[in-house]
C-alpha positions, 0 to 999 in steps of 0.5 A, spaced: 409 206 215 414 210 214 417 209 221 418 202 220 419 201 212 422 208 209 423 205 203 417 202 201 412 208 204 416 212 198 414 207 193 407 207 195 407 214 196 409 215 188 403 211 186 398 213 191 393 219 188 394 225 192 388 229 195 384 222 194 381 218 199 383 211 197 377 206 196 376 201 202 375 195 198 376 193 190 371 194 185 368 187 183 371 188 175 378 189 178 378 183 182 375 179 176 380 182 172 386 180 177 384 173 177 389 167 176 389 164 169 389 156 170 396 156 166 398 161 172 396 156 177 400 150 174 406 155 174 405 156 181 404 149 183 410 147 179 414 152 183 412 150 190 414 143 187 420 145 185 421 149 192 419 142 196 413 146 198 408 140 197 402 142 201 402 149 198 402 145 191 397 140 193 392 145 196 393 149 190 392 143 185 386 140 189 382 147 188 384 147 181 381 141 179 375 142 183 374 148 180 376 146 172 374 138 173 372 137 166 378 140 163 382 134 166 383 127 164 386 121 168 391 118 164 394 113 169 392 109 176 397 105 179 397 103 186 393 109 188 397 114 184 393 118 179 396 121 173 393 127 170 393 130 163 
């Protein structure tokens, strides 16, 4: 890393424990703690939409609706365009 990205390597080195081997994988609790909240996911979807990255937005929204469909309600359906609340 020092050969290609010396600045990044220096930053990472500051956060790397000295004399300890790093784990090969994160523990399950750590992964769960880093899970994105639904609000964070919606804000990310909005950012994708603002950046006109509609494919990423749609994929994220499909995933979110699939996982939490009980939290969404159809509030309009006109000409095949569905509005959600």
